[in-house]
PyMOL Python script that loads the backbone (N, CA, C, O; Angstrom):
from pymol import cmd

cmd.read_pdbstr("""\
ATOM      1  N   MET A   1       5.085  26.038  13.484  1.00  0.00           N
ATOM      2  CA  MET A   1       5.999  26.619  12.539  1.00  0.00           C
ATOM      3  C   MET A   1       5.358  26.686  11.161  1.00  0.00           C
ATOM      4  O   MET A   1       5.486  27.687  10.455  1.00  0.00           O
ATOM      5  N   TYR A   2       4.667  25.617  10.783  1.00  0.00           N
ATOM      6  CA  TYR A   2       4.050  25.602   9.457  1.00  0.00           C
ATOM      7  C   TYR A   2       2.938  26.640   9.363  1.00  0.00           C
ATOM      8  O   TYR A   2       2.800  27.306   8.337  1.00  0.00           O
ATOM      9  N   ASN A   3       2.149  26.785  10.417  1.00  0.00           N
ATOM     10  CA  ASN A   3       1.087  27.792  10.407  1.00  0.00           C
ATOM     11  C   ASN A   3       1.677  29.188  10.228  1.00  0.00           C
ATOM     12  O   ASN A   3       1.170  29.982   9.435  1.00  0.00           O
ATOM     13  N   GLU A   4       2.734  29.484  10.955  1.00  0.00           N
ATOM     14  CA  GLU A   4       3.375  30.784  10.801  1.00  0.00           C
ATOM     15  C   GLU A   4       3.952  30.944   9.411  1.00  0.00           C
ATOM     16  O   GLU A   4       3.874  32.021   8.821  1.00  0.00           O
ATOM     17  N   PHE A   5       4.527  29.881   8.889  1.00  0.00           N
ATOM     18  CA  PHE A   5       5.096  29.905   7.551  1.00  0.00           C
ATOM     19  C   PHE A   5       4.026  30.280   6.524  1.00  0.00           C
ATOM     20  O   PHE A   5       4.273  31.104   5.644  1.00  0.00           O
ATOM     21  N   CYS A   6       2.859  29.687   6.631  1.00  0.00           N
ATOM     22  CA  CYS A   6       1.771  29.962   5.692  1.00  0.00           C
ATOM     23  C   CYS A   6       1.168  31.337   5.908  1.00  0.00           C
ATOM     24  O   CYS A   6       0.900  32.057   4.947  1.00  0.00           O
ATOM     25  N   GLN A   7       0.955  31.702   7.154  1.00  0.00           N
ATOM     26  CA  GLN A   7       0.300  32.970   7.455  1.00  0.00           C
ATOM     27  C   GLN A   7       1.202  34.168   7.199  1.00  0.00           C
ATOM     28  O   GLN A   7       0.719  35.250   6.865  1.00  0.00           O
ATOM     29  N   MET A   8       2.470  33.990   7.349  1.00  0.00           N
ATOM     30  CA  MET A   8       3.397  35.114   7.208  1.00  0.00           C
ATOM     31  C   MET A   8       4.028  35.151   5.816  1.00  0.00           C
ATOM     32  O   MET A   8       5.049  35.808   5.613  1.00  0.00           O
ATOM     33  N   HIS A   9       3.438  34.464   4.885  1.00  0.00           N
ATOM     34  CA  HIS A   9       3.931  34.460   3.502  1.00  0.00           C
ATOM     35  C   HIS A   9       5.390  34.015   3.428  1.00  0.00           C
ATOM     36  O   HIS A   9       6.283  34.760   3.024  1.00  0.00           O
ATOM     37  N   HIS A  10       5.579  32.802   3.826  1.00  0.00           N
ATOM     38  CA  HIS A  10       6.893  32.149   3.804  1.00  0.00           C
ATOM     39  C   HIS A  10       7.856  32.734   4.828  1.00  0.00           C
ATOM     40  O   HIS A  10       9.002  33.065   4.523  1.00  0.00           O
ATOM     41  N   TYR A  11       7.355  32.849   6.043  1.00  0.00           N
ATOM     42  CA  TYR A  11       8.120  33.313   7.194  1.00  0.00           C
ATOM     43  C   TYR A  11       9.338  32.416   7.363  1.00  0.00           C
ATOM     44  O   TYR A  11       9.190  31.239   7.690  1.00  0.00           O
ATOM     45  N   THR A  12      10.516  32.936   7.150  1.00  0.00           N
ATOM     46  CA  THR A  12      11.723  32.111   7.071  1.00  0.00           C
ATOM     47  C   THR A  12      12.194  31.561   8.411  1.00  0.00           C
ATOM     48  O   THR A  12      12.913  30.562   8.428  1.00  0.00           O
ATOM     49  N   ASN A  13      11.820  32.173   9.538  1.00  0.00           N
ATOM     50  CA  ASN A  13      12.273  31.632  10.819  1.00  0.00           C
ATOM     51  C   ASN A  13      11.755  30.223  11.034  1.00  0.00           C
ATOM     52  O   ASN A  13      12.463  29.392  11.603  1.00  0.00           O
ATOM     53  N   GLY A  14      10.537  29.931  10.595  1.00  0.00           N
ATOM     54  CA  GLY A  14      10.004  28.584  10.710  1.00  0.00           C
ATOM     55  C   GLY A  14      10.871  27.587   9.976  1.00  0.00           C
ATOM     56  O   GLY A  14      11.109  26.483  10.466  1.00  0.00           O
ATOM     57  N   MET A  15      11.345  27.970   8.798  1.00  0.00           N
ATOM     58  CA  MET A  15      12.218  27.081   8.026  1.00  0.00           C
ATOM     59  C   MET A  15      13.539  26.862   8.749  1.00  0.00           C
ATOM     60  O   MET A  15      14.068  25.750   8.760  1.00  0.00           O
ATOM     61  N   VAL A  16      14.064  27.907   9.346  1.00  0.00           N
ATOM     62  CA  VAL A  16      15.336  27.804  10.072  1.00  0.00           C
ATOM     63  C   VAL A  16      15.180  26.879  11.276  1.00  0.00           C
ATOM     64  O   VAL A  16      16.002  25.987  11.488  1.00  0.00           O
ATOM     65  N   TYR A  17      14.124  27.094  12.067  1.00  0.00           N
ATOM     66  CA  TYR A  17      13.904  26.258  13.245  1.00  0.00           C
ATOM     67  C   TYR A  17      13.677  24.801  12.851  1.00  0.00           C
ATOM     68  O   TYR A  17      14.244  23.895  13.461  1.00  0.00           O
ATOM     69  N   TYR A  18      12.859  24.580  11.846  1.00  0.00           N
ATOM     70  CA  TYR A  18      12.572  23.217  11.400  1.00  0.00           C
ATOM     71  C   TYR A  18      13.851  22.553  10.895  1.00  0.00           C
ATOM     72  O   TYR A  18      14.105  21.383  11.181  1.00  0.00           O
ATOM     73  N   GLY A  19      14.643  23.297  10.153  1.00  0.00           N
ATOM     74  CA  GLY A  19      15.887  22.756   9.622  1.00  0.00           C
ATOM     75  C   GLY A  19      16.886  22.380  10.694  1.00  0.00           C
ATOM     76  O   GLY A  19      17.789  21.582  10.444  1.00  0.00           O
ATOM     77  N   ALA A  20      16.742  22.941  11.885  1.00  0.00           N
ATOM     78  CA  ALA A  20      17.654  22.623  12.982  1.00  0.00           C
ATOM     79  C   ALA A  20      17.372  21.253  13.584  1.00  0.00           C
ATOM     80  O   ALA A  20      18.228  20.694  14.270  1.00  0.00           O
ATOM     81  N   PHE A  21      16.179  20.701  13.338  1.00  0.00           N
ATOM     82  CA  PHE A  21      15.866  19.369  13.861  1.00  0.00           C
ATOM     83  C   PHE A  21      16.652  18.329  13.073  1.00  0.00           C
ATOM     84  O   PHE A  21      16.556  18.287  11.846  1.00  0.00           O
ATOM     85  N   PRO A  22      17.414  17.505  13.743  1.00  0.00           N
ATOM     86  CA  PRO A  22      18.164  16.482  13.004  1.00  0.00           C
ATOM     87  C   PRO A  22      17.239  15.405  12.451  1.00  0.00           C
ATOM     88  O   PRO A  22      16.172  15.135  13.001  1.00  0.00           O
ATOM     89  N   THR A  23      17.671  14.803  11.359  1.00  0.00           N
ATOM     90  CA  THR A  23      16.937  13.678  10.793  1.00  0.00           C
ATOM     91  C   THR A  23      16.847  12.580  11.845  1.00  0.00           C
ATOM     92  O   THR A  23      17.792  12.348  12.599  1.00  0.00           O
ATOM     93  N   GLY A  24      15.702  11.910  11.886  1.00  0.00           N
ATOM     94  CA  GLY A  24      15.486  10.861  12.868  1.00  0.00           C
ATOM     95  C   GLY A  24      14.815  11.357  14.139  1.00  0.00           C
ATOM     96  O   GLY A  24      14.664  10.603  15.099  1.00  0.00           O
ATOM     97  N   THR A  25      14.414  12.617  14.148  1.00  0.00           N
ATOM     98  CA  THR A  25      13.757  13.162  15.336  1.00  0.00           C
ATOM     99  C   THR A  25      12.312  13.549  15.068  1.00  0.00           C
ATOM    100  O   THR A  25      11.737  14.352  15.803  1.00  0.00           O
ATOM    101  N   GLY A  26      11.726  12.990  14.028  1.00  0.00           N
ATOM    102  CA  GLY A  26      10.319  13.241  13.762  1.00  0.00           C
ATOM    103  C   GLY A  26      10.030  14.262  12.684  1.00  0.00           C
ATOM    104  O   GLY A  26       9.005  14.942  12.740  1.00  0.00           O
ATOM    105  N   LYS A  27      10.907  14.385  11.708  1.00  0.00           N
ATOM    106  CA  LYS A  27      10.606  15.281  10.597  1.00  0.00           C
ATOM    107  C   LYS A  27       9.397  14.755   9.837  1.00  0.00           C
ATOM    108  O   LYS A  27       9.129  13.554   9.832  1.00  0.00           O
ATOM    109  N   ALA A  28       8.684  15.647   9.208  1.00  0.00           N
ATOM    110  CA  ALA A  28       7.440  15.292   8.526  1.00  0.00           C
ATOM    111  C   ALA A  28       7.635  14.197   7.481  1.00  0.00           C
ATOM    112  O   ALA A  28       6.774  13.330   7.332  1.00  0.00           O
ATOM    113  N   SER A  29       8.736  14.224   6.767  1.00  0.00           N
ATOM    114  CA  SER A  29       8.974  13.235   5.714  1.00  0.00           C
ATOM    115  C   SER A  29       9.252  11.844   6.273  1.00  0.00           C
ATOM    116  O   SER A  29       9.272  10.869   5.522  1.00  0.00           O
ATOM    117  N   GLU A  30       9.463  11.744   7.568  1.00  0.00           N
ATOM    118  CA  GLU A  30       9.732  10.447   8.181  1.00  0.00           C
ATOM    119  C   GLU A  30       8.458   9.677   8.525  1.00  0.00           C
ATOM    120  O   GLU A  30       8.519   8.545   9.005  1.00  0.00           O
ATOM    121  N   CYS A  31       7.309  10.297   8.278  1.00  0.00           N
ATOM    122  CA  CYS A  31       6.031   9.611   8.508  1.00  0.00           C
ATOM    123  C   CYS A  31       5.969   8.381   7.621  1.00  0.00           C
ATOM    124  O   CYS A  31       6.284   8.453   6.434  1.00  0.00           O
ATOM    125  N   VAL A  32       5.566   7.258   8.185  1.00  0.00           N
ATOM    126  CA  VAL A  32       5.479   6.015   7.412  1.00  0.00           C
ATOM    127  C   VAL A  32       4.102   5.820   6.791  1.00  0.00           C
ATOM    128  O   VAL A  32       3.886   4.857   6.055  1.00  0.00           O
ATOM    129  N   GLY A  33       3.175   6.718   7.078  1.00  0.00           N
ATOM    130  CA  GLY A  33       1.860   6.663   6.458  1.00  0.00           C
ATOM    131  C   GLY A  33       0.958   5.550   6.949  1.00  0.00           C
ATOM    132  O   GLY A  33       0.114   5.063   6.196  1.00  0.00           O
ATOM    133  N   CYS A  34       1.118   5.139   8.190  1.00  0.00           N
ATOM    134  CA  CYS A  34       0.298   4.039   8.708  1.00  0.00           C
ATOM    135  C   CYS A  34      -1.129   4.481   9.031  1.00  0.00           C
ATOM    136  O   CYS A  34      -2.042   3.656   9.060  1.00  0.00           O
ATOM    137  N   GLY A  35      -1.323   5.772   9.272  1.00  0.00           N
ATOM    138  CA  GLY A  35      -2.644   6.309   9.557  1.00  0.00           C
ATOM    139  C   GLY A  35      -3.100   6.176  10.995  1.00  0.00           C
ATOM    140  O   GLY A  35      -4.211   6.591  11.325  1.00  0.00           O
ATOM    141  N   ALA A  36      -2.275   5.608  11.858  1.00  0.00           N
ATOM    142  CA  ALA A  36      -2.664   5.422  13.261  1.00  0.00           C
ATOM    143  C   ALA A  36      -2.982   6.752  13.939  1.00  0.00           C
ATOM    144  O   ALA A  36      -3.895   6.822  14.761  1.00  0.00           O
ATOM    145  N   CYS A  37      -2.258   7.781  13.611  1.00  0.00           N
ATOM    146  CA  CYS A  37      -2.490   9.090  14.221  1.00  0.00           C
ATOM    147  C   CYS A  37      -3.857   9.647  13.832  1.00  0.00           C
ATOM    148  O   CYS A  37      -4.528  10.287  14.642  1.00  0.00           O
ATOM    149  N   GLU A  38      -4.258   9.405  12.603  1.00  0.00           N
ATOM    150  CA  GLU A  38      -5.541   9.930  12.139  1.00  0.00           C
ATOM    151  C   GLU A  38      -6.723   9.236  12.806  1.00  0.00           C
ATOM    152  O   GLU A  38      -7.773   9.848  13.008  1.00  0.00           O
ATOM    153  N   THR A  39      -6.557   7.976  13.145  1.00  0.00           N
ATOM    154  CA  THR A  39      -7.673   7.249  13.767  1.00  0.00           C
ATOM    155  C   THR A  39      -7.939   7.707  15.195  1.00  0.00           C
ATOM    156  O   THR A  39      -9.038   7.507  15.710  1.00  0.00           O
ATOM    157  N   VAL A  40      -6.955   8.317  15.839  1.00  0.00           N
ATOM    158  CA  VAL A  40      -7.129   8.767  17.222  1.00  0.00           C
ATOM    159  C   VAL A  40      -7.148  10.290  17.358  1.00  0.00           C
ATOM    160  O   VAL A  40      -7.271  10.802  18.471  1.00  0.00           O
ATOM    161  N   CYS A  41      -7.032  11.009  16.266  1.00  0.00           N
ATOM    162  CA  CYS A  41      -7.014  12.472  16.324  1.00  0.00           C
ATOM    163  C   CYS A  41      -8.396  12.995  16.699  1.00  0.00           C
ATOM    164  O   CYS A  41      -9.362  12.760  15.973  1.00  0.00           O
ATOM    165  N   PRO A  42      -8.504  13.703  17.830  1.00  0.00           N
ATOM    166  CA  PRO A  42      -9.809  14.203  18.260  1.00  0.00           C
ATOM    167  C   PRO A  42     -10.388  15.272  17.323  1.00  0.00           C
ATOM    168  O   PRO A  42     -11.594  15.516  17.331  1.00  0.00           O
ATOM    169  N   GLN A  43      -9.535  15.902  16.524  1.00  0.00           N
ATOM    170  CA  GLN A  43     -10.006  16.927  15.594  1.00  0.00           C
ATOM    171  C   GLN A  43     -10.244  16.372  14.192  1.00  0.00           C
ATOM    172  O   GLN A  43     -10.650  17.105  13.291  1.00  0.00           O
ATOM    173  N   GLN A  44      -9.995  15.095  14.013  1.00  0.00           N
ATOM    174  CA  GLN A  44     -10.155  14.414  12.723  1.00  0.00           C
ATOM    175  C   GLN A  44      -9.400  15.132  11.597  1.00  0.00           C
ATOM    176  O   GLN A  44      -9.916  15.323  10.496  1.00  0.00           O
ATOM    177  N   LEU A  45      -8.177  15.517  11.912  1.00  0.00           N
ATOM    178  CA  LEU A  45      -7.332  16.193  10.931  1.00  0.00           C
ATOM    179  C   LEU A  45      -6.748  15.191   9.939  1.00  0.00           C
ATOM    180  O   LEU A  45      -6.480  14.048  10.308  1.00  0.00           O
ATOM    181  N   PRO A  46      -6.548  15.599   8.692  1.00  0.00           N
ATOM    182  CA  PRO A  46      -5.880  14.744   7.710  1.00  0.00           C
ATOM    183  C   PRO A  46      -4.357  14.821   7.921  1.00  0.00           C
ATOM    184  O   PRO A  46      -3.644  15.437   7.129  1.00  0.00           O
ATOM    185  N   ILE A  47      -3.888  14.205   8.970  1.00  0.00           N
ATOM    186  CA  ILE A  47      -2.502  14.374   9.412  1.00  0.00           C
ATOM    187  C   ILE A  47      -1.499  13.947   8.347  1.00  0.00           C
ATOM    188  O   ILE A  47      -0.490  14.625   8.152  1.00  0.00           O
ATOM    189  N   GLN A  48      -1.749  12.856   7.665  1.00  0.00           N
ATOM    190  CA  GLN A  48      -0.802  12.402   6.646  1.00  0.00           C
ATOM    191  C   GLN A  48      -0.650  13.437   5.532  1.00  0.00           C
ATOM    192  O   GLN A  48       0.461  13.682   5.063  1.00  0.00           O
ATOM    193  N   LYS A  49      -1.747  14.039   5.111  1.00  0.00           N
ATOM    194  CA  LYS A  49      -1.697  15.076   4.084  1.00  0.00           C
ATOM    195  C   LYS A  49      -0.962  16.301   4.616  1.00  0.00           C
ATOM    196  O   LYS A  49      -0.124  16.880   3.923  1.00  0.00           O
ATOM    197  N   LEU A  50      -1.277  16.691   5.843  1.00  0.00           N
ATOM    198  CA  LEU A  50      -0.641  17.864   6.433  1.00  0.00           C
ATOM    199  C   LEU A  50       0.865  17.667   6.592  1.00  0.00           C
ATOM    200  O   LEU A  50       1.638  18.599   6.371  1.00  0.00           O
ATOM    201  N   LEU A  51       1.282  16.468   6.970  1.00  0.00           N
ATOM    202  CA  LEU A  51       2.714  16.193   7.079  1.00  0.00           C
ATOM    203  C   LEU A  51       3.389  16.287   5.714  1.00  0.00           C
ATOM    204  O   LEU A  51       4.528  16.742   5.611  1.00  0.00           O
ATOM    205  N   GLY A  52       2.692  15.859   4.678  1.00  0.00           N
ATOM    206  CA  GLY A  52       3.220  16.005   3.324  1.00  0.00           C
ATOM    207  C   GLY A  52       3.393  17.473   2.952  1.00  0.00           C
ATOM    208  O   GLY A  52       4.382  17.851   2.324  1.00  0.00           O
ATOM    209  N   ASP A  53       2.424  18.296   3.345  1.00  0.00           N
ATOM    210  CA  ASP A  53       2.520  19.739   3.094  1.00  0.00           C
ATOM    211  C   ASP A  53       3.726  20.329   3.810  1.00  0.00           C
ATOM    212  O   ASP A  53       4.464  21.131   3.238  1.00  0.00           O
ATOM    213  N   VAL A  54       3.921  19.931   5.057  1.00  0.00           N
ATOM    214  CA  VAL A  54       5.056  20.433   5.842  1.00  0.00           C
ATOM    215  C   VAL A  54       6.372  19.999   5.200  1.00  0.00           C
ATOM    216  O   VAL A  54       7.296  20.802   5.073  1.00  0.00           O
ATOM    217  N   ALA A  55       6.459  18.743   4.799  1.00  0.00           N
ATOM    218  CA  ALA A  55       7.688  18.246   4.176  1.00  0.00           C
ATOM    219  C   ALA A  55       7.993  19.017   2.889  1.00  0.00           C
ATOM    220  O   ALA A  55       9.143  19.381   2.640  1.00  0.00           O
ATOM    221  N   ARG A  56       6.975  19.263   2.082  1.00  0.00           N
ATOM    222  CA  ARG A  56       7.194  20.013   0.841  1.00  0.00           C
ATOM    223  C   ARG A  56       7.629  21.448   1.132  1.00  0.00           C
ATOM    224  O   ARG A  56       8.467  21.998   0.418  1.00  0.00           O
ATOM    225  N   ALA A  57       7.074  22.048   2.163  1.00  0.00           N
ATOM    226  CA  ALA A  57       7.397  23.433   2.490  1.00  0.00           C
ATOM    227  C   ALA A  57       8.785  23.586   3.103  1.00  0.00           C
ATOM    228  O   ALA A  57       9.523  24.510   2.762  1.00  0.00           O
ATOM    229  N   PHE A  58       9.135  22.679   4.005  1.00  0.00           N
ATOM    230  CA  PHE A  58      10.360  22.855   4.787  1.00  0.00           C
ATOM    231  C   PHE A  58      11.531  21.977   4.355  1.00  0.00           C
ATOM    232  O   PHE A  58      12.676  22.275   4.697  1.00  0.00           O
ATOM    233  N   GLU A  59      11.275  20.918   3.622  1.00  0.00           N
ATOM    234  CA  GLU A  59      12.346  19.972   3.338  1.00  0.00           C
ATOM    235  C   GLU A  59      12.793  19.957   1.879  1.00  0.00           C
ATOM    236  O   GLU A  59      13.637  19.147   1.496  1.00  0.00           O
ATOM    237  N   THR A  60      12.243  20.828   1.081  1.00  0.00           N
ATOM    238  CA  THR A  60      12.696  20.893  -0.309  1.00  0.00           C
ATOM    239  C   THR A  60      13.952  21.716  -0.373  1.00  0.00           C
ATOM    240  O   THR A  60      14.113  22.689   0.364  1.00  0.00           O
ATOM    241  N   THR A  61      14.828  21.329  -1.240  1.00  0.00           N
ATOM    242  CA  THR A  61      16.114  22.030  -1.330  1.00  0.00           C
ATOM    243  C   THR A  61      16.079  23.158  -2.355  1.00  0.00           C
ATOM    244  O   THR A  61      16.991  23.984  -2.397  1.00  0.00           O
ATOM    245  N   THR A  62      15.047  23.201  -3.172  1.00  0.00           N
ATOM    246  CA  THR A  62      14.958  24.261  -4.166  1.00  0.00           C
ATOM    247  C   THR A  62      14.050  25.365  -3.654  1.00  0.00           C
ATOM    248  O   THR A  62      12.828  25.216  -3.664  1.00  0.00           O
ATOM    249  N   ARG A  63      14.614  26.438  -3.218  1.00  0.00           N
ATOM    250  CA  ARG A  63      13.873  27.595  -2.717  1.00  0.00           C
ATOM    251  C   ARG A  63      14.258  28.802  -3.517  1.00  0.00           C
ATOM    252  O   ARG A  63      13.752  29.896  -3.266  1.00  0.00           O
TER     253      ARG A  63
END
""", "prot")
cmd.dss("prot")
cmd.show_as("cartoon", "prot")
cmd.util.cbc("prot")
cmd.orient("prot")
């Protein structure tokens, strides 16, 4: 959803779908920042940073 959001210049369907996920089901802002995911990521992605980007894009109330 985030990739489409970025590539499609703020593609709103991604925001709608993401917003349908209830809190407590793995929203990006719920990351506790432990870094465990980054230590096992085979692509060595900066997952904590990327989750922050997703939270800022989809979870801000000022649009």
